[in-house]
N, CA and C atoms as an extended XYZ file, in Angstrom:
180
Properties=species:S:1:pos:R:3:atomname:S:1:resname:S:1:resid:I:1 pbc="F F F"
N        64.593      -57.604      159.631 N   MET     1
C        65.118      -58.364      158.515 CA  MET     1
C        66.613      -58.118      158.384 C   MET     1
N        67.317      -59.169      158.192 N   THR     2
C        68.751      -59.035      157.978 CA  THR     2
C        69.014      -58.754      156.508 C   THR     2
N        70.232      -58.370      156.233 N   VAL     3
C        70.626      -58.080      154.855 CA  VAL     3
C        70.508      -59.335      153.999 C   VAL     3
N        70.864      -60.480      154.572 N   LYS     4
C        70.788      -61.734      153.829 CA  LYS     4
C        69.340      -62.049      153.445 C   LYS     4
N        68.396      -61.804      154.355 N   GLU     5
C        66.979      -62.057      154.055 CA  GLU     5
C        66.472      -61.092      152.992 C   GLU     5
N        66.911      -59.830      153.053 N   LYS     6
C        66.487      -58.852      152.052 CA  LYS     6
C        66.979      -59.243      150.663 C   LYS     6
N        68.235      -59.650      150.579 N   ILE     7
C        68.803      -60.057      149.288 CA  ILE     7
C        68.101      -61.307      148.773 C   ILE     7
N        67.842      -62.256      149.665 N   SER     8
C        67.160      -63.489      149.274 CA  SER     8
C        65.749      -63.182      148.765 C   SER     8
N        65.045      -62.294      149.465 N   GLY     9
C        63.701      -61.911      149.029 CA  GLY     9
C        63.710      -61.214      147.679 C   GLY     9
N        64.712      -60.368      147.470 N   PHE    10
C        64.833      -59.672      146.194 CA  PHE    10
C        65.020      -60.665      145.052 C   PHE    10
N        65.900      -61.645      145.247 N   PHE    11
C        66.129      -62.629      144.197 CA  PHE    11
C        64.906      -63.513      143.967 C   PHE    11
N        64.147      -63.793      145.001 N   GLN    12
C        62.909      -64.565      144.836 CA  GLN    12
C        61.913      -63.777      143.998 C   GLN    12
N        61.826      -62.467      144.213 N   GLN    13
C        60.932      -61.633      143.410 CA  GLN    13
C        61.410      -61.579      141.960 C   GLN    13
N        62.722      -61.512      141.762 N   CYS    14
C        63.263      -61.497      140.400 CA  CYS    14
C        62.919      -62.784      139.658 C   CYS    14
N        63.026      -63.908      140.337 N   VAL    15
C        62.712      -65.200      139.714 CA  VAL    15
C        61.225      -65.265      139.376 C   VAL    15
N        60.378      -64.752      140.257 N   ARG    16
C        58.935      -64.760      140.003 CA  ARG    16
C        58.602      -63.929      138.764 C   ARG    16
N        59.216      -62.746      138.637 N   VAL    17
C        58.992      -61.905      137.460 CA  VAL    17
C        59.534      -62.584      136.213 C   VAL    17
N        60.703      -63.217      136.318 N   TRP    18
C        61.319      -63.886      135.171 CA  TRP    18
C        60.395      -64.961      134.609 C   TRP    18
N        59.680      -65.666      135.478 N   HIS    19
C        58.774      -66.727      135.024 CA  HIS    19
C        57.536      -66.161      134.328 C   HIS    19
N        57.189      -64.906      134.595 N   LEU    20
C        56.024      -64.291      133.963 CA  LEU    20
C        56.344      -63.687      132.599 C   LEU    20
N        57.618      -63.525      132.298 N   LEU    21
C        58.010      -62.915      131.032 CA  LEU    21
C        57.646      -63.804      129.853 C   LEU    21
N        57.363      -63.144      128.733 N   ARG    22
C        57.100      -63.883      127.504 CA  ARG    22
C        57.578      -63.035      126.336 C   ARG    22
N        57.775      -63.673      125.214 N   LYS    23
C        58.225      -62.977      124.016 CA  LYS    23
C        57.045      -62.177      123.446 C   LYS    23
N        57.264      -60.898      123.100 N   PRO    24
C        56.156      -60.113      122.549 CA  PRO    24
C        55.782      -60.584      121.143 C   PRO    24
N        54.507      -60.439      120.823 N   SER    25
C        54.062      -60.802      119.478 CA  SER    25
C        54.571      -59.759      118.479 C   SER    25
N        54.436      -60.054      117.202 N   LEU    26
C        54.904      -59.133      116.170 CA  LEU    26
C        54.160      -57.802      116.257 C   LEU    26
N        52.858      -57.846      116.531 N   GLU    27
C        52.066      -56.615      116.648 CA  GLU    27
C        52.540      -55.771      117.831 C   GLU    27
N        52.796      -56.419      118.966 N   GLU    28
C        53.304      -55.686      120.128 CA  GLU    28
C        54.669      -55.080      119.833 C   GLU    28
N        55.515      -55.832      119.171 N   TRP    29
C        56.856      -55.362      118.835 CA  TRP    29
C        56.786      -54.134      117.927 C   TRP    29
N        55.897      -54.164      116.930 N   LYS    30
C        55.743      -53.027      116.029 CA  LYS    30
C        55.232      -51.798      116.785 C   LYS    30
N        54.263      -51.987      117.668 N   ALA    31
C        53.713      -50.870      118.429 CA  ALA    31
C        54.778      -50.252      119.335 C   ALA    31
N        55.544      -51.083      120.014 N   ILE    32
C        56.602      -50.583      120.886 CA  ILE    32
C        57.655      -49.838      120.068 C   ILE    32
N        57.991      -50.362      118.900 N   SER    33
C        58.978      -49.720      118.040 CA  SER    33
C        58.499      -48.361      117.557 C   SER    33
N        57.235      -48.273      117.166 N   LYS    34
C        56.679      -46.999      116.696 CA  LYS    34
C        56.692      -45.953      117.802 C   LYS    34
N        56.238      -46.335      118.978 N   VAL    35
C        56.187      -45.388      120.097 CA  VAL    35
C        57.597      -44.932      120.466 C   VAL    35
N        58.547      -45.848      120.470 N   SER    36
C        59.931      -45.498      120.798 CA  SER    36
C        60.511      -44.554      119.749 C   SER    36
N        60.256      -44.824      118.484 N   ALA    37
C        60.771      -43.969      117.411 CA  ALA    37
C        60.158      -42.572      117.490 C   ALA    37
N        58.869      -42.488      117.770 N   ILE    38
C        58.212      -41.185      117.897 CA  ILE    38
C        58.797      -40.411      119.077 C   ILE    38
N        58.996      -41.082      120.193 N   GLY    39
C        59.581      -40.423      121.364 CA  GLY    39
C        60.996      -39.941      121.103 C   GLY    39
N        61.803      -40.774      120.463 N   LEU    40
C        63.173      -40.391      120.141 CA  LEU    40
C        63.196      -39.205      119.185 C   LEU    40
N        62.320      -39.234      118.190 N   GLY    41
C        62.230      -38.115      117.249 CA  GLY    41
C        61.784      -36.830      117.924 C   GLY    41
N        60.831      -36.927      118.846 N   ALA    42
C        60.344      -35.749      119.556 CA  ALA    42
C        61.442      -35.132      120.414 C   ALA    42
N        62.201      -35.953      121.100 N   ILE    43
C        63.290      -35.437      121.935 CA  ILE    43
C        64.386      -34.817      121.057 C   ILE    43
N        64.683      -35.444      119.936 N   GLY    44
C        65.661      -34.877      119.010 CA  GLY    44
C        65.199      -33.548      118.438 C   GLY    44
N        63.931      -33.453      118.068 N   LEU    45
C        63.368      -32.212      117.544 CA  LEU    45
C        63.403      -31.116      118.606 C   LEU    45
N        63.077      -31.463      119.828 N   LEU    46
C        63.119      -30.497      120.923 CA  LEU    46
C        64.542      -29.969      121.115 C   LEU    46
N        65.513      -30.849      121.107 N   GLY    47
C        66.909      -30.419      121.227 CA  GLY    47
C        67.330      -29.518      120.077 C   GLY    47
N        66.899      -29.849      118.874 N   PHE    48
C        67.226      -29.027      117.711 CA  PHE    48
C        66.606      -27.641      117.834 C   PHE    48
N        65.330      -27.598      118.246 N   LEU    49
C        64.659      -26.304      118.387 CA  LEU    49
C        65.318      -25.447      119.465 C   LEU    49
N        65.711      -26.052      120.558 N   ILE    50
C        66.399      -25.299      121.615 CA  ILE    50
C        67.722      -24.750      121.084 C   ILE    50
N        68.445      -25.545      120.301 N   THR    51
C        69.707      -25.084      119.722 CA  THR    51
C        69.481      -23.916      118.775 C   THR    51
N        68.458      -23.993      117.940 N   VAL    52
C        68.166      -22.906      117.001 CA  VAL    52
C        67.777      -21.643      117.760 C   VAL    52
N        66.935      -21.763      118.752 N   ILE    53
C        66.503      -20.597      119.528 CA  ILE    53
C        67.697      -19.973      120.251 C   ILE    53
N        68.532      -20.795      120.854 N   MET    54
C        69.693      -20.273      121.579 CA  MET    54
C        70.698      -19.608      120.626 C   MET    54
N        70.751      -20.066      119.384 N   THR    55
C        71.639      -19.448      118.397 CA  THR    55
C        71.190      -18.023      118.099 C   THR    55
N        69.882      -17.793      118.062 N   PHE    56
C        69.376      -16.457      117.802 CA  PHE    56
C        69.446      -15.573      119.044 C   PHE    56
N        69.283      -16.143      120.203 N   VAL    57
C        69.312      -15.368      121.439 CA  VAL    57
C        70.742      -14.964      121.779 C   VAL    57
N        71.689      -15.881      121.649 N   TYR    58
C        73.094      -15.643      121.978 CA  TYR    58
C        73.975      -15.906      120.758 C   TYR    58
N        73.950      -15.009      119.768 N   PRO    59
C        74.799      -15.245      118.578 CA  PRO    59
C        76.272      -15.090      118.950 C   PRO    59
N        77.126      -15.731      118.192 N   LYS    60
C        78.569      -15.666      118.470 CA  LYS    60
C        79.170      -14.385      117.964 C   LYS    60
């Protein structure tokens, strides 16, 4: 396969996926938002806990 064929095939796959896309329903949107917010909060909490622990381990 040449580079031109690879690029052409990639764009054909992109167009195929684009045609399958649809707008999420309100219920799907709410579920995705909740999961994203929980994940973001968990990562933030983890970072905060690591900062607190490191403050006690290595005080200034």
